[in-house]
C-alpha positions, 0 to 999 in steps of 0.5 A: 804560680798558677801553672801547676794548678792549671796542669792538674786541672787539665789532667782532671778534666781529661781523665776524670771528666773525659772531656774533648780537647776543645772543651779542656782548652775552653776551661783552661782559657777561663782560668787564664782570664782570672789569672790575667785579671789578678796579674793586671791588678797585682793581686798575688793570690793562690786559688785558696786565697781568692774569695767571693769579692775577688771574683765579683770584681773579676766579673765587673772587669770582664764585663768592662772588656765587653764580654757578653753575658753568655760568655761571662756565664760560661767563664763562671761555669769554668771557674766552678769546675776549677774549684770543684777540682781544688776541693777534691784535691784539697787545694782549697777548703772552701769554694768561692764560686758557691755564692757567685751569681751568673748574669741573667741570660735571655733564653732563646727558643731554638727554631723547629720544623713541623713534621710536615716540613721535615717530610718536605725536606726529606722528600726533596732528596734526589734519589737518582743521584749517587748520594741520594740513598745516603742522604735519605738515610742520614736525615731519616736517622738524624730526625728519628734519633735526635742526633747532634751532627757530630754524633751523626758523622761519627756513627759507626756500623759497630754501634748499630743494633738494627735488629732490635731497633737501637743505635749506640751513640757516642755523645759529648765527653765520650758518653755513650747512650742507647737510642731507639731508631725508627723503621724508616731510618732502619730501612734506608740505612740498609738500602744505603749499605746494600746498594751504595756503601758496599761498592765504595773504595773505603779509605783505611781507618774509615771502614767502621764509619757508617756515612762516607763521602764519594772518596770513601772518607767520613763526612764533616759537619760542614758537609751535612750543613751544606746538604741540608741547606740545599734541601731546605731551599728545594723544599721551599721552606723559608726558615733558618734551618741547620742540622741542629734544627732536626734535633730540636724538632725531634725533641719538640715533637716528642714533648708535644706528643706527651713524652716523659721529659726524663725519657727525652733527656735520656734520648738527647743525652742531656746531662741535666734535666734543666737543659731538656726543660726548654722544650716545655716552653717551645711552642706557645701556640701549642700551649694556647690551643691546649688551654683553649681545648681543655680549660673551661676559662678558655672555652674548654668543655666545662665552660657553662657557655658551651651548655655544660654544667658549671 
C-alpha cells in the first residue's frame, strides 16, 4: 500500500530536490525500513495514520537490530523528508516526525593539516614525471578552493573563470556555487593545460573535464586518494590524510584566520550554517592560545600581574 507513496516521494526527490540517484536510493531505503517494521508487527498504517508513538517504537526496533546512532539519525532525516513531501502533497495533515528526537551523536572533529604540512605534501610531487604538473594543479586547486573530491574530479574547463579568479563548482544535488581560486592554483592549472593536457589524446565525451588520466579519461575519486596517500608518505607526515582533509584544512585555516562563518559556508557549499560551525570547535590549542594572549584571566594584557592597570 506504500508503493504509490514511495513512487511519488522518489519523483519529488529527483525533480524538486535534484538529488543524485544514490541519495534518492538512500532516502527510499529509510522508508523501506519503516514499512518493514510495520509489516513485521502487522500494523496496517497509511502514512497519515502513523503517529509519534509508532515512530518511537520503530526507533527502538531498529536500535534492537544493532543499527548505530549515526545511522538512526540518518533514517530519521529520511523520514522527516518523506513527511515534508506528504504535507506538501496533502497526503497527511500533520507531521509525526516533528517531535521525534534523534539519538545524541558524538561529534568527531575532522583531521586537519597545518599550512606547513599542506606545503610539504604539495612539495613532494615529482614535477619531472608526466603527471607531476597535473597533480600540482590538482592539490593546489583542492586546497585553494576547499573542494570535495567529487567536485574536483568533475571540474570542467567551461566552469573556469581564471581571468577574474573564480571557478564554478557543481556540488551536492547539482547545486552550483562560485568559489574564488588562488593565484598559485591558477598558475599551475595553466601550466598543466598548456604543457600536458593540450598534447593528450582525449576520449570522446571527456573533452570538458579539466583533470584527466594518461588515457585521456576523467580521474576517479579513488585515484585522487591513492595519489595523495603516496604524497603524504613521501612528505613524512604521520596522519590519516584523505582528500577531504584538504577541504577540512581549507575551512579551518579560514576560520582561524578570522573569516566570516557565512562566507566559509558559501565557499564550502554547506546548505546549513550548523554544518560549517564545526570549524569553530576544531583547534582547541588555537582557542587556548588566543585566550592566553588576550584574556586577562589567562595572563593577557590586562592582567595586573603583568604590570598593567586592573
